[in-house]
Every structure is written in structure tokens, then in C-alpha cells.
C-alpha positions in Angstrom: -8.9 -19.0 15.3 -9.0 -21.4 12.3 -12.6 -21.2 12.1 -12.4 -17.5 12.2 -9.6 -17.5 9.6 -11.7 -19.7 7.0 -14.7 -17.6 7.8 -13.2 -14.1 6.8 -11.3 -16.1 3.8 -14.7 -17.0 2.5 -16.1 -13.4 3.2 -13.3 -11.9 1.1 -14.5 -13.5 -2.0 -17.7 -11.6 -2.3 -15.8 -8.5 -1.3 -13.4 -9.0 -4.2 -16.4 -9.6 -6.6 -18.2 -6.4 -5.9 -14.9 -4.4 -6.5 -14.1 -6.3 -9.7 -17.8 -5.4 -10.7 -17.8 -1.7 -9.7 -14.3 -1.2 -11.3 -15.6 -2.9 -14.4 -18.5 -0.6 -15.2 -16.8 2.6 -13.5 -14.0 2.7 -16.0 -16.5 2.3 -18.9 -18.5 5.0 -17.6 -15.7 7.4 -17.8 -15.3 9.6 -21.0 -13.1 8.3 -24.1 -12.1 5.2 -25.0 -8.8 2.8 -25.4 -8.4 3.7 -29.2 -9.4 7.4 -28.8 -6.6 9.7 -30.4 -5.8 13.2 -31.2 -6.4 12.3 -34.8 -9.6 10.0 -35.0 -9.3 6.6 -36.7 -11.2 6.0 -39.7 -14.4 4.1 -38.9 -13.4 0.9 -40.6 -10.2 0.6 -38.5 -12.0 1.7 -35.1 -14.7 -1.0 -35.8 -11.9 -4.0 -36.4 -10.3 -2.7 -33.3 -13.6 -2.8 -30.9 -14.6 -6.2 -32.7 -11.2 -7.9 -32.0 -11.2 -6.8 -28.4 -14.9 -7.5 -28.0 -15.8 -3.9 -27.3 -18.6 -3.8 -29.7 -20.5 -6.3 -27.7 -23.2 -5.0 -25.0 -21.4 -3.9 -21.7 -23.0 -6.8 -19.9 -21.7 -9.1 -22.3 -18.3 -7.9 -22.1 -18.6 -8.3 -18.2 -19.6 -11.8 -18.6 -16.5 -12.5 -21.0 -14.2 -10.7 -18.7 -15.5 -12.8 -15.6 -15.0 -16.2 -17.6 -11.5 -15.3 -18.4 -10.8 -14.2 -15.1 -11.8 -17.4 -13.7 -9.2 -19.2 -15.7 -6.6 -16.6 -14.4 -6.6 -14.5 -17.6 -6.5 -10.7 -17.2 -6.8 -10.3 -20.9 -4.3 -8.5 -23.4 -3.4 -4.9 -22.7 -4.9 -2.2 -25.1 -2.0 -0.1 -25.2 1.1 -2.4 -24.6 0.6 -4.2 -27.9 3.1 -7.0 -27.4 2.2 -7.8 -23.6 -0.9 -9.3 -21.6 -1.8 -7.8 -18.4 -0.3 -10.8 -16.7 3.0 -10.4 -18.2 3.0 -6.7 -17.2 2.0 -7.7 -13.6 4.8 -10.3 -13.5 7.2 -7.5 -14.5 6.1 -4.8 -12.3 4.7 -6.5 -9.2 8.3 -7.7 -7.7 9.5 -3.9 -7.9 6.2 -2.6 -6.3 6.2 -5.6 -3.5 10.1 -4.7 -3.0 9.4 -1.1 -2.5 6.3 -1.6 -0.4 7.6 -4.0 1.9 10.9 -2.0 2.8 8.8 1.0 3.3 6.4 -0.7 5.6 9.3 -2.4 7.5 11.4 0.9 7.6 8.2 2.6 9.2 7.7 0.1 11.7 11.4 -0.3 12.8 11.6 3.7 13.4 8.0 4.5 14.3 7.7 2.2 17.1 11.2 3.1 18.8 10.3 6.8 17.9 7.0 6.6 19.8 8.1 4.9 22.7 11.3 7.2 23.3 8.4 10.1 23.0 6.3 8.4 25.7 9.4 7.9 27.9 10.2 11.7 27.8 6.8 12.7 27.9 6.5 16.5 27.6 10.3 17.3 27.2 12.0 18.9 24.6 12.8 15.5 23.0 9.1 14.7 23.0 8.1 17.9 21.5 11.0 17.8 18.7 9.9 14.2 17.8 6.4 14.8 17.4 7.0 18.0 15.7 9.1 15.9 12.8 6.1 13.5 12.8 3.7 16.3 12.1 5.9 17.4 9.1 6.3 13.9 7.8 2.2 13.5 7.8 1.5 16.9 6.4 3.9 16.7 3.3 3.1 14.1 0.8 5.4 11.8 -0.7 5.3 13.1 -4.2 7.0 16.4 -2.8 9.4 14.5 -0.6 10.7 12.8 -3.4 11.9 15.4 -5.8 13.1 17.3 -2.7 15.1 14.2 -1.6 16.4 13.8 -5.1 17.4 17.3 -5.5 19.4 17.3 -2.3 21.1 13.9 -2.1 21.0 13.5 -6.1 21.8 16.7 -7.7 23.6 18.6 -4.9 25.7 15.8 -3.1 25.8 13.2 -5.8 25.1 10.6 -3.3 22.2 8.7 -4.8 20.4 8.4 -8.3 17.6 10.5 -8.8 15.7 8.3 -11.0 15.7 5.0 -12.8 16.2 1.3 -11.8 18.5 -1.3 -11.9 17.6 -4.8 -10.7 19.2 -5.7 -7.5 20.7 -2.2 -6.9 19.9 -1.0 -3.5 20.6 2.8 -4.1 17.8 3.0 -6.6 15.6 1.9 -3.9 16.7 4.5 -1.3 14.9 7.5 -2.0 11.6 6.2 -3.2 11.4 3.8 0.0 12.2 7.0 2.3 9.6 9.0 0.6 7.0 6.2 0.9 7.7 5.5 4.6 7.7 8.9 6.1 3.8 9.4 6.3 3.2 5.9 7.9 6.4 6.1 10.1 5.0 9.4 11.4 1.6 8.0 12.1 2.9 4.9 13.6 5.2 7.1 16.1 2.3 9.2 17.3 0.0 6.3 17.7 2.8 4.3 19.6 3.4 7.4 21.8 -0.3 8.0 22.8 -0.9 4.0 23.1 2.4 3.7 25.3 1.5 6.8 27.6 -1.7 5.2 28.2 -0.3 2.0 29.1 2.5 3.0 31.2 -0.5 4.8 33.7 -2.2 1.4 34.1 -2.2 -0.7 37.4 -0.3 -3.6 36.3 2.6 -1.3 34.9 2.6 0.5 38.2 2.8 -3.1 40.1 5.7 -4.2 37.8 7.6 -1.3 38.8 6.8 -1.6 42.4 8.4 -5.2 42.2 11.6 -3.6 41.1 11.5 -4.8 37.6 14.0 -3.0 35.2 12.6 -0.5 32.7 13.7 -2.4 29.5 11.8 -5.5 31.3 8.6 -3.8 31.9 8.5 -2.3 28.8 9.4 -5.1 26.4 7.6 -7.8 28.4 4.4 -6.2 29.9 3.9 -2.8 27.9 4.9 -3.3 24.4 2.4 -5.7 23.4 -0.8 -3.9 24.6 0.6 -0.5 23.4 0.9 -2.0 19.8 -2.9 -2.7 19.3 -3.6 0.5 17.7 -0.3 0.0 15.5 -1.8 -3.6 14.6 -5.1 -1.8 13.6 -3.3 1.0 11.2 -1.2 -1.7 9.3 -4.0 -2.1 6.8 -4.3 1.5 6.3 -0.6 1.9 6.1 -0.4 -0.6 3.5 -3.0 1.5 1.4 -1.2 4.5 2.0 1.9 3.0 0.9 0.5 1.5 -2.2 -1.3 4.7 -3.2 2.0 6.6 -2.7 3.7 4.4 -4.9 1.4 5.1 -7.8 2.8 8.6 -7.9 6.3 7.7 -6.7 7.1 5.1 -9.3 6.3 7.5 -11.7 8.3 10.3 -10.5 11.3 7.8 -10.1 10.9 5.7 -13.2 10.4 2.7 -11.5 8.9 -0.2 -13.7 6.3 -0.9 -10.9 2.5 -1.6 -11.1 2.0 1.5 -9.6 2.9 3.2 -12.9 1.1 0.8 -15.2 -2.0 1.5 -13.3 -1.7 5.4 -13.8 -0.7 4.8 -17.4 -3.6 2.4 -18.0 -6.2 5.0 -16.4 -4.8 7.7 -18.4 -4.9 5.6 -21.7 -8.2 3.8 -20.8 -6.6 0.6 -21.0 -9.5 -1.4 -19.2 -7.8 -4.5 -18.9 -4.7 -3.3 -17.5 -6.5 -1.2 -15.1 -9.0 -4.0 -14.0 -5.7 -6.3 -13.6 -4.1 -3.4 -11.4 -7.1 -2.9 -9.2 -7.7 -6.6 -8.5 -4.0 -6.9 -7.5 -4.3 -4.0 -5.3 -7.7 -5.0 -3.9 -6.3 -8.5 -3.0 -3.4 -7.2 -1.0 -5.6 -5.0 1.2 -8.1 -7.6 1.8 -5.5 -10.2 2.6 -3.7 -7.5 4.7 -7.2 -6.8 6.7 -7.1 -10.6 7.7 -3.5 -10.4 8.9 -4.1 -7.5 11.0 -7.0 -9.5 12.8 -4.8 -12.5 13.4 -1.9 -10.2 14.9 -4.8 -8.6 17.1 -5.0 -11.8 18.7 -1.7 -12.6 19.1 -0.7 -9.3 20.9 -3.7 -9.5 23.1 -4.7 -13.2 23.9 -7.8 -12.0 25.7 -9.4 -11.5 22.3 -11.8 -14.2 21.3 -13.3 -14.2 18.1 -17.1 -14.8 18.2 -18.7 -18.1 16.3 
């Protein structure tokens, strides 16, 4: 297990390098630049700005310069947020995004797994059909549609929760964005848990456990739950990706100071260094989550052995 962990960790480095390289050249291939405005700048000022940020160099020279700075942990200055470096913007926004994303994932697991188990135990009943119908609705409606609806109902009509804005340490400002983000993965986890649990309950070792007179909760928690969660564990990495991509829009709609909003604004403003910094953070999280999923697999099913 330890050898496999370090092997995967070593493989993550070239993967991240490829992502950085592709993102660096793709963003520069897009039309426009960081200093393009509705009213064009005088050529002298534009030349001074490009020289100050190294944009007058060939693209391969810019790439090498960026990698050297990145090797020292420097993401560079932001082209649009003049008083901040990209590192400072990440330090400001990442805790907010991490808090929202973690809460959404935990909520999706806490409600999705029991809902799927409930539907499996009441297979082909009205409760099963109702639960899975709600799950389909949760998958079909995107977060950027759910959040305005929740804000309209709970914020405008009922005045229970704030529609937008952010106050550090305030849970009330997190409720609606977290619910909007967690609904799609919650629905998928519920459907996957239901399908997996139905398959496990039909296996011989579960029938043997019931035949020995074990209580239902003992069979479910001690024998059926761990193998039934294997597909859910495999979905964790896509779930994190879904939550992170959803946070790009949700943070902009809710006015949250997370890194998702910085990525959207950076892409619109052609802020090269800001977009690169956000891509690196998101890619690192996804690669790390993929490694965690593999380790969870081995914990859920001890029969799994990683090849040398």
C-alpha cells in the first residue's frame, strides 16, 4: 500500500506538469489580452505594460519564466487586481471555497447514502419511486438554477436566509450555496447506493447472514454497507469535480469571495497569471482526490491488492 501511494504520488507530478503546460498555451491562444479595453491604450503605454509583465517576450520564454517562478512557489502578480499577487488572492479565496465545497460533499454523503439505502430496502414501493424521482430532479436541474430559486423562496418571500453576500463565520450565508452545490452529487450518490445495495442484498453471503438470524441493522452495517459503497467511493473524485465546477457559478451568483469567482473573472479579463493559479489549485485538488479514492477502495474491500 505504501509503495503504491508513493508511486501514484510520483505519477501525479508529470500529470500536473502537462495540465500547467496545456493551460498556459491555451489561455494565450484565446483572442484578446489582459490590457485590451474598450478604448485602446496608446502604443507607448501598452508597450510599457507588456514589458513590465514580460508579455513582450516570445511565448516559450514566457513559459520558461513562469515555470521558474512557479518552482519557487510564486504564482506571479495579477494583471487586473493591481494591489494583489495571485498567491494573496488564493489565500483570501481558498478557505471560503474549501469550506463551501467540504460542507457540500459531506452533506451529499450524509443524505445520499441513507436515502439510497432506504430506497433499496423499500424496492419498487411508493417510497422508492418518490425518492428516485426526487434524485432525478436533483440531477437534471443545475446549481445555477437552484440557487436563485432558493434565494427567491427562502430569502425574498420568507426572509429566513440571506440571498447573497458573505460574513466570515456566518453559517446563514453558507446554507443556500451549500444546498445548491450538494443537490446534484447527493442525487447521484443516492441512485448509486440504491443500485449497489440492491445487488449486494441478493448475494449469497447476505442471505446466509439473514438465515443465521442476524438483525437487519447488523447485516446492513456490518456486512452489506462496505461493499455497497465501492461505487460511491469511485464517484468521489467526479463529485469533487462537480462541486468545484459548480462553485464557479454559485460563488459569482451568491457574491462569495471564493477562488471560483476569481477564476471566472480572470478568464473574462484574460488575467493569465490568475487563471493559471486557479487551474493549478483545482488540478491539484482533483489529483489528490483521485489518490484518496484509490486508498478508500482498499479500505472498503480488503480483497483489493495493488499490483507492483
